[in-house]
N, C-alpha and C positions, 0 to 999 in steps of 0.2 A: 750294389745299390746305386742308382743314378744320382748324379750330383744335384744338390738342391740349388736352384738358380734364384738369386735375389732379384725379385721383380719390383719391389717398392723401395725406392732409395730416396732419402731426404738429404738435401744439400744445404749445409749451413755456410753462407757466404754473402758477400755483397753481390748485387745482381742488377742488370740493366732494368730501368734506364739510368741507374747510378753510373757515373763515368769514372771508372778506374780499371786498372789492369786485372785485378782479381775478379771483378764483375764480368769482364769480357771472357776471362779464362773459364769461369764457372758456366757461362752460357755455352761456350764452345764445347766444353766437356759433356754437358747434358746432351747437346745435339749429336755429338759423335758417338756417345754411348747408346743413344736411342737408335742410331743407324746400325750399330753392332748388334743390338738386342733384337732387331727385327720384330718389333711390336710387343715384346715381352717385358717392357720396361715402363714403370710408372714413376716419373720423377716428381718430387715435391721440394719446394725451396723455402727455407727459413731465411729471410733476407735481413742482413745487418743494415739498419736504417740510419742514414745520416742526411738530414734534409727531408724535404717534402717531395716524395716520389709517388706516382700512381703506378702500382704494380699490376701486371696481368698474370695469367697462368704462366708457369707453374708455381708462382709464389703463393703460399698458403698462410704464412705467419711472418710477422715482422718483429725484430728486436731493436729497441732503441739502445744505442751503444752503451750509454752510461747509466742505464736504469737496471739495477741488479735484479729486481723482481721479474723483469721481462725474460731473463735467462731461465728462471725457475718455471715460469709459465710456458716457455718454449719447450722445456724438457717434458713437462706434463703433456703438452700437445703432441709431441713426437711419440711418447709412450702410448697415448690413447689412439694414435693413428696406426699402430701395429706395423711399423715399417720393418724392413728386413736388414737394411744397412744405413748407417749415417756417414755421409762423406763431408768432411770439414775442409774448407779452404782457409788456411791459417796465415795471417799476417798480423803482427803484434798490434798495429795501429787500428785494426778493425774492431777490436773488442775492448770493453770497458774494464775497470779495475786496475790495480797495480800491475803493469806489464801485461795487460790483457787477461788477468787472472779470472775474470768472471766466466770465461769460456769453460774453465775446469768445473765450475759450479754446475753448469749445464751438463757437461759430458758425464760427470760422476753420477748423475741421476738417471741416465739412459739405460734402457734394457737391451736395446739392439747393439750389435757390434759397431765400433767406430773406426773409420779409416780416415786419417788426417794427412792432407797434402800440405807440406811446409814450404811456403814461398820465401821465407827468410830463416836462416840459421846463423846466429851470431857466434863468432869465434872467440870473443872475449866478453861474455855477458856479465853484467853486474848480478848480485845475488837474486834480485827480484825477477829479472828476465830468465836467469838459469832455472829457478824454481818453477816459473810459469811454464816453460817449455817442457821440463821434465814431467810436470804434473799432466800436461796434455798428452805426452807420449805414454804415460802410465795408463791413462784412460782410453788409449787407442789400441785396437787390435793390430793395426798396421800403421806405420808412418811412412809417407812417401816423400822423397827428395828428388830434385830434378837433375843433379849432376854428382859426379864421383866425390868431389870435395865435400858435398853435403853428407854423403854416407860416412866418410871418415870423421867429420866433425861430430856427427851424432854419436858415433861409436866411441871416439876417443875423448871428447870433451864432456858429453852429456851421459856417457856410459849406458847408452841404449843398446840392448842386445841386437846383434846382427840379424837374428832370425825375424825381428820385428820390422826391420828397415827394408824398404823396397825402392829401387831406382826406376823411375819412369820419367822420360824426357818431357819437356814442355812441348805441347802440340803446336803444329804449324799448319797454315792453309795448304790445301792440296791444289797447287797451281801449276800450270805448264811451264816448261823452260822456253821462254820466248825472247825474241829480239825486242829490246826496249823501244826501238824506233817505231814499232807497230802501235804503241800506246801513246806516244808523245803528242799526237794530234788532239787527243782528248783534253789536253791542258794548254794547247797553243804553244807547244815546245818543240815544234819541228825544227830540225837543224841545230838544236842545242844539246850539248852534253850536260847531263843532269846528275846532281848529288842530292841525296835525300836523308833527312833525319825526321823521325816521327815519334810521337808520344806526348804525354802530358808534360808541359814545360815547367821546369824548376831549376834552381841554381846549380844543383849537383849534376845537371846534364852537360855542363861545360860547353855550351853553344858558343860562348865568346872565344874559346880556344880555336874552334873551327873558323869563326869569322876572321880572326887574326891570320889564319892560314890562307884565306881567300885571295888577297892581292897577288901572292906568288903563283897561285893556281890560275888566276885570270891572265896573268902575264904569259904563262905557258899555253893556256887554252882559252882564248878570248870568248868562245861561245859558251863557256861554263855558266851554269845557274845552280844555286843552292836553295833547295826548298826545305823550309822548316815547318813541318806539318803537325798541328796539334794545338789544342787550347791550353791555357795555363792550368796547372793542377789546382783543383778546387780548394785544397787546404792552403796553398800559397795565395790564391785569390782572396780567400777569407781573411788572412792575416796581413798580407803585404800588397794586395791589389796587383796591378800590372807593372809594378816598378821594374821587375827583371826584364820583361819583354820591352818596355820602353827604353831601358838601358841598351838592350841589344839593337833596337831600331836606331838609336842615336849612334851606336858604334858603326852601323852600316853606312850612315851618312858621313861620319868622320873618315871612314876608309874609302869613301866614294864608290860604294858597292851597290848603289840603288838598282843598277841594271843587271845585277848578278845574284841578288838574294830576294826570295819571296817568303813572306810569312803567311801561313794559313791558320788563323786563330779560330779553330773550330774542331769539334769532335766529329770524325767521319765514320760512316758505317763501313761494314766489312767490304762491300762491293767497291766502294770508292777507294778504300785503303788498298785493296788488291790492284786497282788500276794505277794508283800512285807508285806502288812497289814495282809493278811490271814496267813502268815508264822510266824508272831510275837506272842509270848506268852504274853508279857507286852509292853504297849506303855507308853512313858514318855514325858511330856512337862515341863522341869525345868525352865520355863520362869522367867525373873527377874522383869518384869513390871506388876504391878497389874492392870493397867488401860487399859486392852485389852478387848474390848467388844465382839469381835467375834474371832473365830479360826476355819478355815476350816479344818486344820489338826486334831484338837481334835474332831471335829464333825465327821470326817471320822472314827476315831478310835472307838468312842462310837458306831457309827452306824454299825460297823463290829463286835461288841461284844468283844472288847479287854478289858483285865484287865488294867486299866489306873492308873498311879501315876502322879500327877501334883502339881505344886505350885498353890496357890489360886488366880489366876487372875480372873477377872470378868466372863469371858466366862466359865472358869473351875468350879467356885463355883456353877453355875447354872446347867451345864451339868452333873456334877459328884455328885450332891446332892442325898440324899435318897439311899445311898449305891451303887451308880453306879461307884464309883472310890474312890481312896485314895488321900487326899490332905496333902501336907507337906509344911512347912514354906519356904519362899523365901531364897535362898542361903544356905540352911541347908543340906549339903551332908550326915550327919549322919542320919537325919530323912529319907532322900531319900533311903539310903541303907537299913534301918530297914524296911521301908514299902515294898520295893521290895523283900527282903528276906522273909518276912512274907507271901507274896503272893506265892512265889516259894515253900515254905515249907508247905503250907496249901491248899490242893486241894479244900476243901469245900469253903474257901474264894475266891479262884481263879475262880471257876465256878459260884459262886454267883455274883461276880462282872461282869463277862462276860454276864451272863443271864440277869441281870437287865439293863446293858448298851444296849444290843441288843434289848430287848423288848421296851425300851424307844425310841430307834432310829427308830423303825418301822413306827412311824408317821411322820418321817422327811426324808424319802427316796426321792430322786429327783423326781420320778414319782408323788409322792403325793404333793411335793412342786410345781411342774409344774402345777398340777391341781388347786392349790390355786391361783397361779399367773394368770393363764388363766381366772379363774373366776373373779379375780380382774380387769384384763384388759377389760373384757366385761361388767363391772358394771358401767362404766362411759359413758354416751352418749355424743357423739361429736355433736356440733351444726350442723343442716342440711346444707349441702353444695350444692350449686347450680352450676351445671357444666357451666362454661363460660370461655372464653379465658382470661387469666391473662394479664392485661395491665402492661407493663413494663415502669417504669419511674425512673429517678434519684431522689434521696432524695434532697430536697431543703436545709435542715439543718441536722446536726448530733450533737449528744450529746458529751460532753467532754470525756465520757468513751469510745466512739467509735473512738477517735483519735488514730491512730496507735502508738505503742511504738517507741521512737526514735531509729534510727539505726546508728551505727558508721561505717558501712561498707565502705562508700565512703570516709569518713574522714580518715580512716586507709589507704585507697588506695592512698590518696593525701599526705601522711606523710612519710618522710624518717627519717634517724637518725639526720638530720640537723633541719628540721622543716616542716612547711606546705607549699606545692607548691602554687604559686600565681594563676595559671590557669590550666585548663584541657581541652582536646579535648574530648567532651562527657564525658566518664568515665575514660579516660586515662590521667595521669599526663603530663602536657606540660612543659618540662624542659627548653624551650627557654626563658621563663620569670623568671625563678628562684623563689626566695622567697621575701616576704616583711614583715616587722615588723608589719605593720598595721593588716594584716590578722592573724599573729601569736598571736598578742595581743587579737584579737577577740576570737581566739581559746582558749587562757588562760581563758578568761572570761566564755566562754561556758563550758569548761571542769571543771572549779572550781564549777560552779553551778550544773553541771551534777553530779559530784562526791559527792556533798552534799546530793543528793537524792539517787544516786545509787553508793555506794562505791565499785566499781569493779576494780580489778588490771589493766585491760587494759586501763581504763580511767585515772588512775594515771600515767601510762606509757606515754600516750599522753600528759597529763598536764606537766609532767617533760620535755618532748621534746620542747614544745612550750614556757615554762617558761625559759628554758635554752637559747632559741633563742633570746627572747626579752632582757634578761640580757646581752647577748653578743652584742646586738645592742647598748647598752649604751657606750658612750665614757667615758673617765676618768673624764670629767667635768660634766657628767650627761646628756649631749645632746644625741640625738637619731639619728641613721642611719636607713633608711627605706628599700632600695632596695639592694638585694644580688643576684648575678648571680649564676647559677648552679655550677660554679667552686668555690663557697664560697668567691667571691671577692665583697666587699662592694662598692656601689656607694657613695663615700664620699661627693660629692658636691650637691647631690639631696636634695631639701627641704623636710622636714619631719614633718610639723606642725600637720597634722591630726594624724600621727603615734605617735607623742609625747603625744598628749592628750589620745590616746587609750592605750598607755603603762601605763600612770598614772592610768587610769581606771582599767587596768588589775592587776597592783600591789595592788590597793585598794581592788579589789575583793578578791584576795588571802589573804589579811590581814583580811578581813571581814569573810571569810569562809575558813580558812586554813585546808587542809587535815590532817596536823600534826603540832605540835609546831614549828619545824624548818622552815616550810614554812612561818610562820608569821615573823620570824626574817629576813629571806632572802628578802621577799617582802618589809618589812619596810626599810631595808638598801637601797635597790634600789630606792624606792619611795623617800626617803629623799635626795638621790643624785640628782634626777631629778627635784623635785618640786621647787627647788630654782630658776629655769628658768621661773617659772610662774610669769607673771607680771599683 
């Protein structure tokens, strides 16, 4: 019987125009697989969304990272689309839930076989990360890792059966082995020796180590120029701004390297990246973290036959073995400068490194990697599907993990700087009825318990507002007022028996689960003032 070929493949991944390494990988994988399939391939993409992006084909569905219900809807979409294979590009930071656990919720609902490519495998995971990865592997027909260390870690640490694991290298551009001088005019670098680092900028890239190495390199080779290509990582930009880049630029000035260092703060397309790679004499990755299992940038540099100098993180030790590059110790600028100067001054070493790297990369070009994936996609038979109308029905029960995450949107809308409104007209606060202590005490109880599980600043702000309200509801003798008009006037003579009990409960909850020590003292003082009225 002829092998059944998987024609319809859905890819779950980040995807361009989102700017990250996984998105680029997924796009290259789809293009190379399409080339291998020769027209027999229909890719669909379920894109992990972070930010506002306008997606084109082949993106068919989007998942908001931290919205649990989106994962369930995505699973339903994939099942109704009758796909043959699901290909997942996995990185913990792409998916929501504890250690990215929402992905398992999606995978366990799928009918089609799942093949997961693991871009990170941790050697010392905490229990949450361990469970998350094991669950993903259990839901997958095959798990792919990109180097030998990943295979041994999956087998020995996570106890994944060897038969389930497949080693497929990171794909690299299929570029010619060229003289770098041929491309330098494109960037105005004629007669300059060039060093290149590219990728999204963040502190773990160790660029400062390379900058400290530059004075010694400049002394040995005055024409040298170091190009730092790539925008700041979006997550770094979101939380820290450009502080790291500004620090590097100040270091360039302090070391008097303005004529020898160029920053290109932008995301370049493939064609321009290839031109930069081809123009470089030496490629460097001075990364600070040993535990990096894959590196698309280093793979590209090796595949284009660059003379590479790198720190010995996991991906580099494998890619640069057997004379394919030079390794230096983490954080050692002196070793970095010595290795680079040696290459610049020794043509025999320079061309030997280039030749060995390029020859090694020939088996890893994207067209060849696409053929491997296409063959893998076709190796798993999907159960015979009988064409029939799908009967739609509502689920009678749902599991606890399918319950949506709590949302504070409506609570925020019903809260002003005084407290929680008593009523609303649909979703609009109704100011006619003002506020009541009973409801604000309930809100104190809810937010105290919520903050114990999700210590978010917005929750603490709400808790402070509600707690302030019920403290203000206390008279000097510890009795409680319940109703307050919108103009902040109390109804002094209204009975407040239920509210009194609820306020004691609220103070007790804060005492039991105080967000910080001062809350315990405040709640206890208020509780003691009122509890004497209990008979």
